N, C-alpha and C positions, 0 to 999 in steps of 0.2 A: 489229371493230374494235370491237361491243357489247361482248363482257365488256371491255375495255381502258375503254370508256365507265364502266361500271358499277363497277372496280372506284377507276375512280379517283378518282366518287363517294361513293364509300362510304369513301375515305382524304377529302373533303373532308369529311362529312358527322361523320369524328372530330374533325375541328382544328377542323367550326366549334361540337362541344357543348362540344368542353373550354374553345373561346372565349368562349361566348354569354356577351350582358353586359356582357363585358371591351373594351377598344380594341385595334386587331390590334394583334398581340405582332410585335416587332423583332424576335423568336427566340423560335416556334413552337415550334422541339425540348424549351423548359423550359413551356411553358406548361403548371398543372397538369392532370393527365388524359390529354394529349395524348403521342403520340410517334409519331417518325418513321418506327421501327424497326417498328410494329406497322400503319401504315399503310402500310409498305413490304412487311409480311408479307401485309396482304388485297390487294397488285399482284399480288402471286407468286402468290396463291392464284387469283386471278381466274384468273391468266393460264395456266397453267402445273396449278393442281389441288393440294390438300394428298400430304404426301409418302406415300408408299410401304413397304412394310417388303422392308428391302435380305437377309433370312432365313427361313425354312419356317418358326421362333416367334418370332419377333423382333417378334409385333402390341405387345406391352409397351407394349417401349421404343420402337419408333416411332409407337403411339398419343402416347404421353408427350411424342416433337419435334413431333408439329403441333397441342398443345396451348400446349407452350411456345410456339412460335412463331407464337400465336396469340395470345398473352394478354401477352406480354414482348416479339415480336417478334425474339428471340432463331432464327438460323437454325447449328443446332447438328447438324454432320456425324450419322448414325445411329451408326457407327462407333464417335463418345467418347465418347456417352451407351453402347453397350452397353460400352465396356471400365470406366464408373462404375459403374456393373447391376455388375457382377462386384466392381468392387470391396467394393460395397452386401454381396456377397453372400456376400467372403469367396474366392471362389470361378474365382482366374486363367483358369483352364481351358474354363468353362464356353461349351458351342457351339450356338451361336442357329440354326445350319441344324437339330440333330436333339436339342435338350431348350429346353423350355419354361420360363418362370418363375414363379413364384409375385408374383398382380398387386401382391399389397400393395407390391415394392418400388418399384411405379410413383409414390406419394406421396410416397418419398425421393426419387427423383430428379426428383421436380418441384418439393416445399419449397428443393433441392436452388437451381433454377435460377430462384427467384423469384416463385414459381409456391404458393401458401395453398391448403392441401387441408384437403376436411375429408371419413371415409368411413363409409359408413355399410352397412350390413348388412339383406337381407329386404326390398330394395323391392321392390313390385308394382309392376308397371306402369304401374297407372292412379295410383298416386302419384309416377312421376316428376317430375309440373311443381312440387305442390309443393313437392319436395323440394332441385329443382336452382333455383327461386325467381329462371331468369333467365339461371343459371352454367351455365355448359358440364361437362361432369363425361363420365369413364373410365368406362366399365362393360364388362359382358360378354355372349358371346353363349354359343352349346350347340351343338352336336355339327356340330361338334367348338369342343372353347372357344376365346374369342377376342377380342380385349381393343381395344376403338372408341370412339370421341370422341364422345359426342351432344352437340353443337350449340347442340339445342332439341328444343322440342315443339309446336308451330302447333296450334292448335284452332280451327274455323273456328263460326261461329254456331249451328249444324249439334249443335256440341260433334265432331264427326269428331276425331281427332287424327293429326297428322302428323310422324315420328323423322327427324328430321335429322340425318343419323350420319355420318362420313368415317369408314369402311373403309380401311386399308392396306392390304387385302388390294389387292395389285396386277391382277388381275382389275377393278375399277371404277374402274380411270383416275386416281384421282385425285378423284375426283369426288362430288361428298357426292349419300349416299342419301339419299331421301325413299322412307320406309316407310309404309301404313298401319295401321292399329292390326294387323288380322289378319298382315301379312308382319311387325311387329315381336314379337308375341307370337310368333311361330311362330320366329325368332330368340334373343332377349333370356332372359341367363340370373340372373331375380329373386333363386337364391343368391352367383351371386356380390357382391363386396362392388364399392359408387358412390362415383366419387372423385370430389365436388364439386368444381370450382377454382375459382379468379378469384387475381386479380394482385393481389399484397402487394404494401404501403403506400408 
């Protein structure tokens, strides 16, 4: 019940932020900045967690799915996104169970679904907050190579950082990982591309 209340609050806050200073809208779905689909996506995530990957090497696709769901509210089945990536690669028989893909294809997939992207390289962990500028991103982990969604970085009054990671590995049950600087640095790959995302206008 607590999670349901938090989800309802998150949805209400999104609508309130979009309609602040305006009279009550007779059609909130069309209010600037507000999306019923995005609000419902928040409710779903609070209740069920984020999406986990369906195959051993489909983390890029699964994390892209989570990003699309977060920013647009679209809930696209992973198998559909996998097929789109096969088309982008020109490899109709690619097997996501046995073979990983170049994470650069995530940017193309995201752009196709209404997510604006900026790709950065060689970003140290301490530079991620400035690079993200309040936006979520897809980042790379190491040992083994793995693609996750970084919701953001919280910094407390003492300068301690908490990295909020949506890891599609089913081992985490679709729940956001809150990682300390030490935990994050042990997994983060600064050589992997960072794909910063925002909802396209």
